[in-house]
C-alpha positions as CSV (number, residue, x, y, z in Angstrom):
1,M,1.1,-77.0,44.4
2,A,-1.1,-73.9,44.6
3,P,0.7,-70.7,43.4
4,H,1.9,-68.2,46.0
5,P,-0.9,-65.7,46.7
6,L,1.1,-62.7,45.7
7,R,2.2,-64.5,42.5
8,R,-1.4,-65.5,41.8
9,L,-2.5,-61.9,42.4
10,A,0.2,-60.5,40.1
11,A,-0.7,-63.0,37.3
12,S,-4.4,-62.3,37.5
13,G,-3.8,-58.6,37.6
14,M,-1.6,-58.7,34.6
15,A,-4.1,-60.9,32.7
16,Y,-7.1,-58.7,33.7
17,Q,-5.4,-55.4,33.1
18,S,-2.8,-56.0,30.5
19,A,-5.2,-54.6,27.9
20,S,-5.9,-51.7,30.2
21,L,-2.2,-51.0,30.4
22,V,-2.0,-51.1,26.6
23,A,-5.0,-48.8,26.5
24,G,-3.4,-46.5,29.0
25,V,-0.2,-46.2,27.0
26,L,-2.2,-45.6,23.8
27,A,-4.3,-43.0,25.7
28,L,-1.1,-41.2,26.7
29,V,0.2,-41.4,23.2
30,T,-3.0,-40.1,21.6
31,L,-3.6,-37.5,24.3
32,P,-1.7,-34.8,22.4
33,L,-3.9,-35.6,19.4
34,Y,-7.1,-35.3,21.4
35,S,-6.0,-32.2,23.2
36,R,-5.6,-30.5,19.8
37,Y,-9.1,-31.5,18.5
38,L,-11.0,-31.2,21.8
39,T,-11.3,-28.0,23.7
40,P,-11.1,-28.1,27.6
41,D,-14.9,-27.6,27.6
42,E,-15.4,-30.6,25.3
43,L,-12.9,-32.8,27.2
44,G,-14.5,-31.7,30.5
45,A,-18.0,-32.6,29.2
46,A,-16.9,-36.0,27.9
47,E,-15.0,-37.0,31.0
48,T,-17.8,-35.9,33.3
49,L,-20.2,-38.1,31.4
50,L,-17.7,-41.0,31.5
51,T,-17.8,-40.9,35.3
52,W,-21.6,-40.8,35.3
53,I,-21.6,-43.9,33.1
54,I,-19.5,-45.7,35.7
55,L,-21.7,-44.6,38.6
56,A,-24.8,-45.6,36.7
57,S,-23.3,-49.0,36.0
58,I,-22.5,-49.5,39.7
59,L,-26.1,-48.9,40.6
60,L,-27.6,-51.0,37.7
61,R,-25.4,-54.0,38.5
62,A,-26.8,-53.9,42.0
63,G,-23.8,-55.8,43.4
64,L,-24.8,-58.8,41.3
65,Q,-21.3,-59.2,39.8
66,E,-19.9,-59.4,43.3
67,A,-22.5,-61.9,44.3
68,L,-21.7,-63.9,41.2
69,M,-18.1,-64.0,42.2
70,R,-18.8,-65.1,45.8
71,H,-21.4,-67.7,44.9
72,W,-19.3,-69.1,42.0
73,F,-16.4,-70.0,44.3
74,H,-18.8,-71.2,47.0
75,D,-20.7,-73.6,44.9
76,G,-18.9,-75.8,42.3
77,D,-22.1,-77.4,40.8
78,R,-22.1,-76.7,37.1
79,A,-25.9,-76.5,36.7
80,R,-26.2,-74.0,39.5
81,R,-23.3,-72.0,38.2
82,G,-25.0,-71.8,34.8
83,R,-28.3,-70.7,36.3
84,L,-26.3,-68.1,38.3
85,A,-24.7,-66.7,35.2
86,R,-28.0,-66.5,33.3
87,R,-29.8,-64.7,36.2
88,V,-27.1,-62.1,36.6
89,T,-26.7,-61.5,32.8
90,G,-30.5,-61.3,32.2
91,W,-31.4,-58.9,35.0
92,V,-28.6,-56.5,34.3
93,L,-29.4,-56.5,30.6
94,L,-33.0,-55.6,31.3
95,G,-32.2,-52.8,33.7
96,S,-29.5,-51.3,31.6
97,T,-31.7,-51.3,28.5
98,V,-34.5,-49.4,30.4
99,V,-32.1,-46.8,31.7
100,A,-30.4,-46.3,28.3
101,V,-33.8,-45.7,26.7
102,L,-34.6,-43.1,29.4
103,F,-31.4,-41.3,28.7
104,L,-32.2,-41.1,25.0
105,L,-35.7,-39.7,25.7
106,L,-34.5,-37.2,28.3
107,A,-31.3,-36.1,26.7
108,E,-32.0,-32.3,26.6
109,P,-33.0,-31.8,30.3
110,L,-30.3,-34.2,31.5
111,S,-27.6,-32.1,29.7
112,H,-28.6,-29.0,31.7
113,V,-28.4,-31.0,34.9
114,L,-25.2,-32.8,34.3
115,L,-23.3,-30.3,32.1
116,G,-24.9,-27.0,32.9
117,E,-25.8,-26.3,29.3
118,S,-27.6,-27.7,26.3
119,L,-25.6,-30.6,25.0
120,P,-28.0,-33.4,24.1
121,G,-25.6,-35.2,21.7
122,P,-23.2,-36.3,24.4
123,I,-26.1,-37.4,26.6
124,R,-27.4,-39.7,23.8
125,A,-23.9,-41.1,23.5
126,T,-24.0,-41.7,27.2
127,A,-27.0,-43.9,26.8
128,L,-24.9,-46.2,24.6
129,G,-22.1,-46.1,27.2
130,I,-24.3,-47.0,30.1
131,W,-25.7,-50.0,28.2
132,A,-22.4,-51.3,26.8
133,F,-20.2,-50.7,29.8
134,T,-22.7,-52.2,32.3
135,N,-23.2,-55.4,30.4
136,L,-19.6,-55.7,29.5
137,E,-18.6,-55.5,33.2
138,V,-20.9,-58.4,34.0
139,Q,-19.3,-60.5,31.3
140,N,-15.9,-59.6,32.5
141,A,-16.9,-60.6,36.0
142,L,-18.0,-64.0,34.6
143,L,-14.7,-64.5,32.9
144,R,-12.9,-63.6,36.1
145,A,-15.0,-66.1,38.0
146,Q,-14.2,-68.8,35.4
147,E,-10.5,-67.6,35.6
148,A,-10.6,-67.5,31.8
149,R,-7.6,-65.1,31.7
150,R,-6.7,-65.7,28.0
151,R,-10.2,-65.1,26.8
152,Y,-10.5,-62.0,29.0
153,L,-7.2,-60.7,27.7
154,T,-8.2,-61.3,24.0
155,A,-11.6,-59.5,24.5
156,A,-10.0,-56.6,26.3
157,L,-7.3,-56.1,23.6
158,C,-9.9,-56.2,20.9
159,N,-11.8,-53.6,22.8
160,V,-8.7,-51.4,23.1
161,G,-7.9,-51.6,19.4
162,L,-11.4,-50.9,18.2
163,T,-11.9,-48.1,20.7
164,V,-8.7,-46.2,19.7
165,A,-9.4,-46.6,16.0
166,T,-13.1,-45.6,16.3
167,T,-12.3,-42.6,18.5
168,I,-9.6,-41.3,16.2
169,V,-12.0,-41.5,13.3
170,L,-14.8,-39.7,15.1
171,V,-12.8,-37.1,17.0
172,V,-10.0,-36.3,14.5
173,A,-11.3,-37.2,11.1
174,L,-15.0,-36.3,11.5
175,E,-14.6,-33.7,14.3
176,Q,-17.5,-35.0,16.4
177,G,-16.2,-33.5,19.6
178,A,-17.4,-34.8,22.9
179,S,-20.1,-37.0,21.3
180,G,-17.5,-38.7,19.1
181,Y,-15.2,-39.2,22.1
182,L,-18.0,-41.0,23.9
183,V,-19.3,-43.0,21.0
184,G,-15.8,-44.1,20.1
185,N,-15.3,-45.6,23.6
186,Y,-18.5,-47.5,23.7
187,A,-19.4,-48.6,20.1
188,A,-16.3,-50.8,20.3
189,S,-17.4,-52.1,23.7
190,S,-20.8,-53.1,22.2
191,V,-19.0,-55.2,19.5
192,V,-16.9,-56.9,22.0
193,L,-19.9,-57.5,24.3
194,A,-21.7,-59.3,21.4
195,G,-18.6,-61.5,20.9
196,L,-18.5,-62.4,24.5
197,W,-22.2,-63.3,24.6
198,W,-21.6,-65.5,21.6
199,S,-18.6,-67.2,23.2
200,Q,-20.7,-67.9,26.3
201,R,-23.8,-69.0,24.4
202,A,-23.7,-72.5,25.8
203,L,-23.7,-71.2,29.3
204,L,-26.1,-68.2,28.8
205,R,-28.7,-69.8,26.5
206,P,-32.1,-69.7,28.1
207,R,-33.4,-73.0,29.4
208,P,-37.1,-74.2,29.4
209,A,-38.4,-73.5,32.9
210,G,-41.1,-75.2,34.8
211,G,-42.9,-73.8,37.8
212,S,-40.3,-75.2,40.3
213,D,-37.4,-73.9,38.1
214,A,-39.0,-70.4,38.0
215,A,-39.3,-70.5,41.8
216,A,-35.7,-71.5,42.1
217,D,-34.6,-68.7,39.8
218,G,-36.5,-66.2,42.0
219,D,-34.8,-67.6,45.1
220,D,-31.5,-67.3,43.3
221,L,-32.0,-63.7,42.5
222,R,-33.1,-62.9,46.1
223,S,-30.1,-64.6,47.5
224,L,-27.8,-62.7,45.1
225,L,-29.4,-59.4,46.0
226,R,-29.1,-60.1,49.7
227,F,-25.4,-60.4,49.2
228,G,-24.9,-57.9,46.4
229,L,-27.1,-54.9,47.3
230,P,-25.3,-54.0,50.5
231,T,-22.1,-53.6,48.5
232,V,-23.6,-51.0,46.3
233,P,-24.0,-48.0,48.6
234,P,-20.3,-48.2,49.8
235,E,-19.0,-48.7,46.3
236,A,-21.3,-46.0,44.8
237,A,-20.4,-43.6,47.6
238,V,-16.7,-44.1,47.2
239,F,-16.9,-43.6,43.4
240,A,-19.3,-40.7,43.8
241,L,-16.3,-38.7,45.1
242,N,-15.2,-38.5,41.4
243,I,-18.6,-37.4,40.4
244,V,-18.8,-34.7,43.1
245,D,-15.4,-33.3,42.2
246,R,-16.3,-33.0,38.6
247,Q,-19.8,-31.7,39.1
248,W,-18.5,-29.1,41.6
249,L,-16.0,-27.9,39.1
250,V,-18.6,-27.8,36.3
251,H,-21.0,-25.7,38.2
252,T,-18.6,-23.4,40.1
253,S,-15.6,-23.0,37.7
254,G,-16.9,-24.2,34.4
255,L,-16.4,-27.0,31.9
256,D,-12.9,-25.7,31.1
257,A,-11.7,-26.2,34.7
258,N,-13.1,-29.7,34.7
259,G,-11.3,-30.3,31.4
260,V,-8.0,-29.5,33.2
261,Y,-8.9,-31.9,36.0
262,S,-9.8,-34.5,33.4
263,A,-6.5,-34.1,31.6
264,A,-4.6,-34.5,34.8
265,A,-6.6,-37.7,35.5
266,K,-5.6,-39.0,32.0
267,L,-1.9,-38.3,32.9
268,A,-2.4,-40.5,36.0
269,T,-3.4,-43.4,33.8
270,L,-0.7,-45.8,34.8
271,V,-1.5,-45.5,38.5
272,I,-5.2,-45.9,37.7
273,V,-4.5,-49.0,35.6
274,V,-2.5,-50.7,38.4
275,A,-5.2,-49.8,41.0
276,R,-7.9,-51.3,38.7
277,A,-5.8,-54.4,38.1
278,F,-5.6,-54.9,41.8
279,Q,-9.3,-54.4,42.2
280,A,-10.0,-56.9,39.4
281,A,-7.6,-59.6,40.6
282,W,-8.1,-59.2,44.4
283,P,-11.7,-60.5,44.9
284,P,-11.2,-64.0,43.4
285,L,-8.1,-64.4,45.5
286,A,-9.6,-62.9,48.7
287,Y,-12.8,-65.0,48.6
288,D,-10.8,-68.2,47.8
289,L,-8.4,-67.9,50.8
290,S,-9.0,-70.0,53.9
291,D,-9.7,-68.3,57.2
292,E,-6.3,-69.3,58.5
293,E,-4.2,-67.9,55.6
294,A,-6.3,-64.8,54.8
295,P,-5.0,-62.4,57.5
296,R,-1.4,-63.0,56.5
297,V,-2.1,-62.6,52.8
298,Y,-4.1,-59.4,53.4
299,A,-1.2,-57.9,55.3
300,N,1.5,-58.8,52.7
301,V,-0.7,-57.6,49.8
302,V,-1.4,-54.2,51.3
303,R,2.3,-53.6,52.1
304,A,3.2,-54.6,48.5
305,Y,0.5,-52.3,47.1
306,V,1.7,-49.3,49.2
307,L,5.3,-49.9,48.0
308,V,4.5,-50.2,44.3
309,L,1.8,-47.5,44.0
310,G,3.8,-45.2,46.3
311,W,6.8,-45.3,44.0
312,M,4.6,-44.6,41.0
313,V,3.1,-41.6,42.7
314,V,6.6,-40.2,43.6
315,G,7.5,-40.5,40.0
316,L,4.5,-38.4,38.9
317,V,5.2,-35.8,41.6
318,L,8.7,-35.3,40.4
319,L,8.1,-35.5,36.7
320,R,4.7,-33.8,36.5
321,F,6.0,-30.7,34.6
322,Q,7.8,-32.8,32.0
323,V,4.8,-35.1,31.5
324,T,2.4,-32.2,31.2
325,D,4.5,-30.3,28.7
326,L,5.1,-33.4,26.6
327,L,1.5,-34.7,26.4
328,L,-0.7,-31.6,26.8
329,G,-1.0,-28.3,25.0
330,P,-0.7,-24.9,26.8
331,D,-4.5,-24.8,27.5
332,F,-4.0,-27.7,29.9
333,A,-0.8,-26.4,31.7
334,A,-2.6,-26.2,35.0
335,A,-3.0,-30.0,35.0
336,A,0.5,-30.2,36.5
337,G,-0.8,-29.0,39.8
338,A,-3.6,-31.5,40.0
339,L,-1.7,-34.5,38.7
340,P,0.2,-35.6,41.9
341,W,-2.9,-35.4,44.0
342,L,-5.1,-37.3,41.5
343,A,-2.4,-40.0,41.3
344,L,-2.4,-40.3,45.1
345,G,-6.2,-40.3,45.2
346,W,-6.6,-43.1,42.7
347,A,-3.9,-45.1,44.5
348,L,-5.8,-44.8,47.8
349,W,-9.0,-45.7,45.9
350,G,-7.5,-49.1,44.9
351,L,-7.2,-50.1,48.6
352,T,-11.0,-49.7,49.3
353,W,-11.6,-53.2,48.1
354,V,-9.4,-54.7,50.8
355,F,-12.0,-53.7,53.4
356,T,-14.9,-54.5,51.1
357,T,-13.7,-58.1,50.8
358,I,-13.2,-58.4,54.5
359,A,-16.8,-57.5,55.0
360,G,-17.9,-59.7,52.1
361,R,-16.1,-62.7,53.6
362,H,-18.3,-62.3,56.7
363,H,-21.5,-61.5,54.7
364,V,-21.9,-58.0,56.2
365,T,-21.2,-56.1,53.0
366,G,-22.9,-52.9,54.3
367,R,-20.2,-52.5,57.0
368,T,-18.1,-50.1,55.0
369,L,-21.0,-47.8,54.0
370,P,-20.5,-45.3,56.9
371,A,-16.8,-44.9,55.9
372,A,-17.8,-44.1,52.3
373,L,-20.5,-41.6,53.4
374,L,-18.1,-39.9,55.8
375,G,-15.5,-39.7,53.0
376,L,-18.1,-38.1,50.8
377,A,-18.9,-35.5,53.4
378,V,-15.3,-34.6,53.9
379,N,-14.9,-34.3,50.1
380,V,-17.8,-31.8,49.9
381,A,-16.4,-29.7,52.7
382,A,-12.9,-29.7,51.2
383,L,-14.2,-28.8,47.8
384,A,-16.0,-25.8,49.3
385,L,-12.8,-24.7,51.0
386,L,-10.3,-25.3,48.2
387,V,-11.9,-25.0,44.8
388,P,-12.5,-21.2,44.9
389,S,-8.8,-20.5,45.0
390,L,-7.2,-23.7,43.6
391,E,-9.8,-24.9,41.1
392,A,-8.7,-28.3,39.6
393,T,-5.8,-28.7,42.1
394,G,-8.2,-28.0,45.0
395,A,-10.6,-30.7,43.8
396,A,-7.8,-33.2,43.5
397,I,-6.6,-32.4,47.1
398,A,-10.2,-32.8,48.3
399,L,-10.3,-36.3,46.7
400,V,-7.2,-37.4,48.6
401,A,-8.6,-36.1,51.9
402,A,-11.8,-38.0,51.3
403,Y,-10.1,-41.3,50.6
404,V,-7.8,-41.0,53.6
405,V,-10.9,-40.6,55.9
406,A,-12.9,-43.3,54.1
407,L,-10.0,-45.8,54.4
408,T,-9.4,-45.0,58.0
409,V,-13.0,-45.5,59.0
410,A,-13.3,-48.6,56.8
411,H,-10.4,-50.2,58.7
412,L,-11.9,-49.3,62.0
413,R,-15.3,-50.8,61.0
414,T,-13.8,-54.1,59.7
415,R,-10.9,-54.8,62.0
416,R,-13.0,-56.9,64.4
417,L,-14.3,-59.1,61.6
418,M,-10.8,-60.3,60.8
419,H,-7.6,-59.4,62.6
420,V,-5.1,-58.5,59.9
421,P,-1.5,-58.2,61.2
422,F,-0.6,-55.2,59.2
423,D,3.1,-54.4,59.5
424,W,2.5,-50.8,60.5
425,A,6.2,-50.1,61.3
426,R,7.4,-51.1,57.8
427,I,4.4,-49.4,56.1
428,A,5.1,-46.2,58.1
429,A,8.8,-46.3,57.3
430,A,8.0,-46.7,53.6
431,V,5.5,-43.8,53.6
432,V,8.0,-41.5,55.3
433,V,10.6,-42.3,52.7
434,L,8.3,-41.8,49.8
435,T,7.0,-38.5,51.2
436,A,10.5,-37.2,52.0
437,V,11.8,-38.0,48.5
438,A,8.8,-36.5,46.7
439,V,8.6,-33.3,48.8
440,G,12.4,-32.9,49.3
441,V,13.5,-33.4,45.7
442,D,10.6,-31.3,44.4
443,A,11.6,-28.4,46.6
444,V,15.2,-28.3,45.5
445,A,15.1,-29.3,41.9
446,Q,14.2,-26.9,39.1
447,P,11.0,-27.8,37.2
448,D,12.9,-27.8,33.9
449,G,16.4,-27.6,32.5
450,P,18.9,-30.5,32.3
451,G,20.0,-30.2,36.0
452,G,16.5,-30.1,37.3
453,I,15.4,-33.1,35.2
454,A,18.5,-35.1,36.2
455,L,17.9,-34.5,39.9
456,R,14.2,-35.5,39.6
457,L,15.1,-38.7,37.7
458,A,17.7,-39.4,40.4
459,G,15.0,-39.0,43.1
460,C,12.8,-41.6,41.4
461,A,15.8,-44.0,41.1
462,V,16.8,-43.7,44.7
463,V,13.5,-44.8,46.2
464,P,14.0,-48.6,46.0
465,P,17.3,-48.7,47.8
466,L,16.0,-46.2,50.4
467,L,13.0,-48.5,51.1
468,V,15.3,-51.4,51.7
469,L,17.6,-49.2,53.9
470,V,14.8,-48.2,56.3
471,G,13.2,-51.6,56.4
472,G,10.2,-50.9,54.2
473,V,11.3,-53.9,52.1
474,R,13.0,-56.9,53.6
475,P,16.3,-58.1,52.0
476,S,14.8,-61.5,51.7
477,E,12.0,-60.0,49.6
478,V,14.5,-58.3,47.4
479,A,16.2,-61.7,46.9
480,V,12.9,-63.3,45.9
481,V,12.2,-60.5,43.4
482,R,15.7,-60.9,41.9
483,R,15.2,-64.7,41.5
484,A,11.8,-64.2,39.9
485,V,13.2,-61.7,37.4
486,A,16.3,-63.8,36.7
487,A,14.1,-66.9,36.0
488,R,12.3,-65.0,33.3
489,L,15.4,-63.7,31.5
490,P,16.2,-65.3,28.2
491,G,18.5,-68.4,28.5
492,R,17.3,-69.2,32.0
């Protein structure tokens, strides 16, 4: 019997992002260390370049990893699957190598454009990041297509361990600043990438090609790009919101304000990890669903996502002062204001792939582009309005406004492709409860002191029963969760 879709989604998400969860916890644990050895300017520069690495990777992959996923599940022939994996791996390797070399050669002028001052060292480290991250993303997509969860988890955990160790050596012991922070992240990824290539050598090894095979390869690539390229502008435009926020802060408020924004984003790590787990696990499930079962599964998954991520955001709203004081130094105190908004923004970001996969199922992957572009326009307008007075917090609020608009338009643009019976009444009830608890408790509870902290913790704890009380969660669903938890307890 096939596993329940929600159970399959959770299992895949845990497999694909367990290492990221470990990395997130380690990042939070080591954040006090990094905030002592990196100034707000250095952290701001490094995190700005990290976002540029991700955007460059989206463009370089040209949607090929999405096309690989879709074609892999559509065609079970082993020979064609092997050719598919080789084409995607080879073309992305070529493109990422060319761009990495250009970054090395143009490090000085690029540092002025991206960072507003002469910092060629971090730009050279960015070249390594673009190459390693882009190719590693393709190999991760291949593992997800193969549903090789154990191998994926092993590689990811190795990456986490090597990254943390290398970064501590470079940033703390050798005091290499932003450059060490970047190299620490991606030198480890390069090692793991080499290991994955070796483990997939039987699949990826070049085959002798005759004229007809070469023509077939060309047809394969064109077919992949026809599917994949239209996904790039929406994905790039949605992620560009993070770029625009950081670049706006860099050029209007300085690298130190961007450092505060980046520190707040680090504190939102657990929300980001869950959102990324959803995005990693969702496409294989979404593309594997039949047309009959897909609408119901989409509706249930979205409601579950809102409940889980909403509760996490409430926790960060209520405990933001304690988290900031515990993990950051006084130079980053303003991060407490931006943290709740960034957590909410990243939670909304995770939902964008719901609508991307609806469009992908119907081979109209460009359908969500207007939504992303409109969200980008709203983001710029909100930045101009809010950043002069609120700096990092204003940029975080602008991000939320942009994602709300982008998701609304994406839903309107895709609802005729597939009618999803979203349970709007239950979703609305849940959102009202989550908002009321977050705003209400935050208004009456002191930011510190035993009484204030106790009240804030109580606010976090009361969310689940309130969600059941207002109908956001069905009693039958609570019973299912209880049985699932009980089944995993020792002795059961």
